[in-house]
N, C-alpha and C positions, 0 to 999 in steps of 0.2 A: 220289313222285309216287305217287295212283290211273292203277292200269294196265286197271281197266275198265269201265266207262256205272257197274254196278250192284257195289256189294263187298261189302253189306248191305241187308240192307231188311227193315223193321216193320212191321208190317201186322195195325193193331184193327179188332173192329168192322164189316168187308165184311161180309160174305152170314154164313156159321157161322164163320168165321174171328176166335182171339183170342189175343189175344199172341205171334200166329206173324213170327222172327225165324229166316229165311235171312243166317248170317253167314259168308262166303268165297267168296261166287261164284267160279265161275269164267269160261273162254271157255266153256263147253258145260256145262248143268249140265241136269241130269234129275231128274223129281219122279213122286215113284215111292210106292205106297201102295197099301191098299184103298179102294174105292166108298166114297164121300160121306166123304174124308180131306179136302177140299180141294184137290186140285190142280188143278182146271179153276178154283177160283175164287180161287187164289196165279195165275194168271195176267191171269184178268180184274183184279182189283187191280191187276196192276202196269201194266196199259194205261195207268187213269187214275194211275198215281204218273209214267209216263209223261205224259204228257200235262196237263200240274199249270193247264197259262194253256187249258183248254182241253173245258169242263165238258160241250160234246156228243156228248164218246167214251164219258160213262153211256150213251148212247142206242147208240151204236155196237156200244157189250160189251150190254147186251143184248138186239139183237136177231140177235148170233150165239150166245146160249147160244140162244133165242123164238124162231129166224127163219120157225118153221110159223104163227107166229102165238096157238098156245095163250093164253096169257095174256088179261086182258079187255079192257084196254087197253097200254097203252104208261109209262104215271105209278107202275100197278098192276105193272109188269116192276121198275120204280125201286127203288119201294117195299122190292121186297123185299129187295135188295141190301142194306138195315143193319138192324142187331137190332131184333126185334121186340115188342112190347108185351106183344101180349091180347088189343087192345081195338080189331084193324079191325075183327071182328067189324058195331059197328055204323059204321054207312056215312055217320052225322055229326060221325065223328071222326077227330078233324084230326091225321094223327098228324107226327110230327118225330123227327130221330131224327139219329145224327152215325155216323162213321168217320173212322179216324186212320192215315196213312202216314208215314214215315220211310227215308228214304237215306244211303248215304254212297258215294262213289266218286266218276265223272269226274267223274256229271253232278252238277254244283253245287245244285241242289236239296236241302234235310235233311229241310223236314217240311211235307207236306202233310192239313189240317183238312179235311175239306168235311163239310157239316147239309145234311140234306133237312128240305123240311116238305110239305108240302100247303098249295094254297091254292087261292082262291075269288072270283072275279072274273071279268075280260075280258084279255086282252088288249093290249099297249099300239097301240095308231095305227099303233105301224109295223107291228107285223104283224098288227091290223087290217086293212090295207088288201094285205094279201102277199094275207090268206085271204081277202079279197073276190074277187082279179085268178084265183088259183084256180077261185071260182066259177065266176065268168063265161067260165070256159073251159069247164068241164064240158059235154054236148053237153044238153039240157033240162030244166037246174037256174033261175035266175032271174037277175036280173042284182045281187042281194044278197046279206049275210051274212046269216041269219037267227037272231037271238037269247032266245027266248024266254026263259032262265034266265040267272043265271050260270052259267061254266065256273070247273070242278075240273079244279085242275090238278099242280104238283109247282113246284115252285123247291130250286134246289142252288148253294148258295154255296161257293168252292175260300178257302182261308185259306193261301195261297206264302208258306213264308216256303225263302229258296235265294241263295244266297252268287253270286248274279249278275240278279238281277232287271229280267226291261225294262222297256222305258222304261215305266210305268208309273209309279202315284202311290204313294209310300212313306210308308208307317203309321210306320215308329219303321225306328231301323240300329242297332244293337246296335253296328258296326265288326267283328263276320265274318256275320253273316247280313240282310236285309232282311227286311222284311216289305212285301207292298207290299194296297192294298187287296181287300176279298173279289173273288173274278167271279162275278158269278149270274148266272145261268140258266132261265126259267121254260119250260117244259111243259106246251101245255096237249091234253086226253084230246080238244075235237073234231079237231085238227091232226090232219089225215090221213098231213101229210110231215113227222112231227115231225120236229124237230132237222138232218135237210137240207139246212137254211138258213139254221144258225147257225157250220159252220166254218168261222172264219177268225183267229183267235188260232192260229197256229203259229210263232210268237217265244218262243225260252225253253223247246218242248218235246224232248224226247228224240224223237229219229226210230224211230218200230219201228210194226210190224206183228206180227197176230195170224192163224196160217193153227189152221182149225179142223176133222175130221175132214173135211167136206163144200166142204171151202176148193176144191178142185180145180177146181169146176165151173163156171167161169171168165164171168164175167161180162160188158156190153158195158162197162163202166168198167171191167173189168183189162185186158179186148184194148186200150185205150185208152194206160193207162195202162204199159203191156209194152211195146207200141211205143213208145212216149217213149223210156224208157225205155235200148233194144235193136238197136233198128231204126229210129236216128240215124247218121250219115255218122262220127261222132265216134271216135275211134280210144276210149276209153271201150268207149261203145259194142257194136264189135264185139270186146273182148276178154269185155265184158258176154254180150255173144251163145256165144264159144269158150265160156266156162263154162256155161250153158244145154245147151248141144251133147252137152260133153263129161257129160254126167249123164243125158241123153237114149241116151244112148247106150248108158249099162248097163245098158239094159233090152232098147234093140234097138238092134244095129249097124248095121243096114241104112240107120239113118236119117244123111244126109249130111249136112242140112243145113236151119232152123229160118227161118220170111221170116210176115213180115203179108200177104197180100192181098186180093186181089175180082177175082177171075173176069169178073162183071160187070156192077161198076162198081159195087159198092152198099155194102151196110158189111163194114167189113173184119173178117178174122177171118187166127187163127193156122194157118202151110201148117207142115205139115211133108216135107221134099221124100226120101220113099224110095227106096231103090235098087230094090224088085219092082212099088207101087204108083205112084212119084211122084209128085207134092204132091198128098197129102191132107190135107184139115181136121183138126184138133187131135180134133175128137169124133169124128174113127170110133174114133179106137183106144182100150186102157183108160182102166180110171183112176187106173194106176201114173202112166205118163205124161202125163196134164194135171196129178200134183200133182207132178212132175217141172220142168215144166216153171213151174207158179206159185212153189216154191219155189225155182230155180237165182236166179229176174230179181225174189222177192222180196230176197234177197241181196242182191243186186247195187243195189237202191234203195237202200237200207237199212248203204250201203258207207259207212265213215269213221266208229264209232264207237255205229250200231242196234243196237237193240236185237231178234228176230227172239221169239215168244212159239209156238211151236207145241203143243194142244194133236194127244194119241195120236202122237208123231211117227213109229209102226212105219206108220199106213192107208195100202192102196191098196197097197205093196210087199211083193211075195214075200218067203217069207222067205231064201228063197235065197239072194235081193238085199243082202239088208238091211245086211251089211258092208260090200260094196263102194259104195253108197249110201252110208250113215254113216260112209265115210273121206272120201270126197267132200267130205259136209259138212262135217266138220271142221278139211277142205284150205280150200277156199271161206270159213269161215267166216274161217279164221284170212288168209286174203287176202284178202278186204272188210273186216278189222276188227272183226266185225256178230259182239255175244253173245247163245247162244245159251238161251234157259230153255225146259226143255220138258218134257212129262208122258209115260207111256209107264204098259199095263196089260202088256206082254209081256217074260217072259225072257227070251223070244228074242232084245228086243230091246235087253235090257240087253250078252247075254250077247256082239253082234255090234257094241256099240256102244263096250263094253271092249278086241273086236280089233282093233276098225276105229280106237281111237286107238291104238296101238303104241308107239314109242316118246316120242310126246307126249300117254303116259294123266294127265300130271301136270296136264292141261290138263282132262279127268274131272269136275266134280264130281258125287253123286249126295245128293240129302234123301229121306228119307224120311217120311212125313208121317203123324202118329194125331191125330185127333180121342177130348176129353178132354172132358167134362163141363164144368171150368173154360178150359183153352187148345187152343191148335192146341201139338203135341208136335212138333218137330224133330232127328231126327238126318242130322247132314252126314256120310257115309264120302266118306271122302277117295277117289282112286281105287286105293293102292296099299292101302287092305286091300279095297277091294269086289274089286279080282284077286284077294286071296287067298278069301275069303269064296263068291267063283265058282267056282276055278279049284281050290284047294286041299282046298276045304270038302263043295263044292256047296251052297250055304246059297242059297233064295229068302229075296233082300231084298228083295221086292215088298210 
C-alpha cells in the first residue's frame, strides 16, 4: 500500500517542463537546480495536479506568480502556462494548447489531461447576472453591464482519470481506472473578479497549499482561516496551537502565547503574548515570525495526508536558525502526516536540512533539475548519497 500521497509524478507541457519525472518521492522532498531550471514550475504544476476537479486553481496559481499584476490580463497569464507556438503576435490568433500530468501514490488520481483554448463570445446568463450585480455595487457606474463587442477569454478543460472519481458522469470504466466527463471552466478578460467565485468543487481533490516567498504577509482571509484551525475549543486545535508556539519560540523564547484578539471590537488580528511587550500584534514582529506562524498553521490545516508546497524554503530564516527550524518542520510533518515538496537556492539550507534530518535522514529526498533543449532532466539524490556529497566531498549539489 502506498505510503505517501504522491510517490511518482510525471509532467509534460506545463510552462517549460518537458517529460519531467519525479520518481521515488518521500516525506520531505527538496528541489534544487540553477535559475530557470523549473523548480517553481514544478510546484505550480503540482498545485494543479492536486486539484484535478477544480480548474479555478489555475487562476490561484498565476496570481501567486504574478501577484503584482504585471501581465496584461489574467487570461494572458494562463496562456503562458502552456507550450507556445510563436503565433501570439497576431491578436486575432486563437491559441490552443495542452499539458498532461500523471501520478501514483495514495492519492487516487492517475492522469490529468488539460486543454486550453482562447474563446470569443459572452459569459453565460448566470455569469452575466453576477457581473451586473458587481457593476451596480460600484459607485459612479450605471445600472447595467455594457457589452460593446464580444468578450475574449479562455477555456480550460480537465480530463481526469482516477481510481476513485467523485460522483460525476463517467465516460468509461476500464475496471481499474475511471474517466469522468471533462470539467470545463471559462474565464473572461472583462471579469475583474475572475475566478474568485468559481471555487466550489473540492470533493476528490488532495488537500494542498502553496507558500511563496512573500506568503508570510498574512491577509484577512488567512487570519480568519487560521483562527478557525487554531483557536477553537477543540483539543486538536489546542495541539496545533502548541506546535505553532514550539516553532515561534525558536526565534524568540520570550513569546509565551498566540491568540486571535480585537482590543477595540473591530477586525480581529493575530497577537503574540510577549514577556517584555505583553500582547502585541503579529505585524510588529519580523518576517521570520510571520512566516513561522503561517508555516505551522498551514501544516496543521493539511494534517492527515495533505501536501505542502514551499517555494524558497529558507526565505525569512536566519542561517543560524535554519537547522532548528527544519528539525521542527520535519517533526511536525511526520506528526501531522503532511508530505512536503520545497525548493531552495541555498547551500546553507541544504546542509541545515541534512543536519536536521538526524536519524530520520531516509525521509529526505533531493531532486536536481536541469533544462535541456528537449526535456527537463531530473537526478534523484538519495539521503545517504547527499550526506556523502556534502560532508565528505563538499560538493555543491545545487
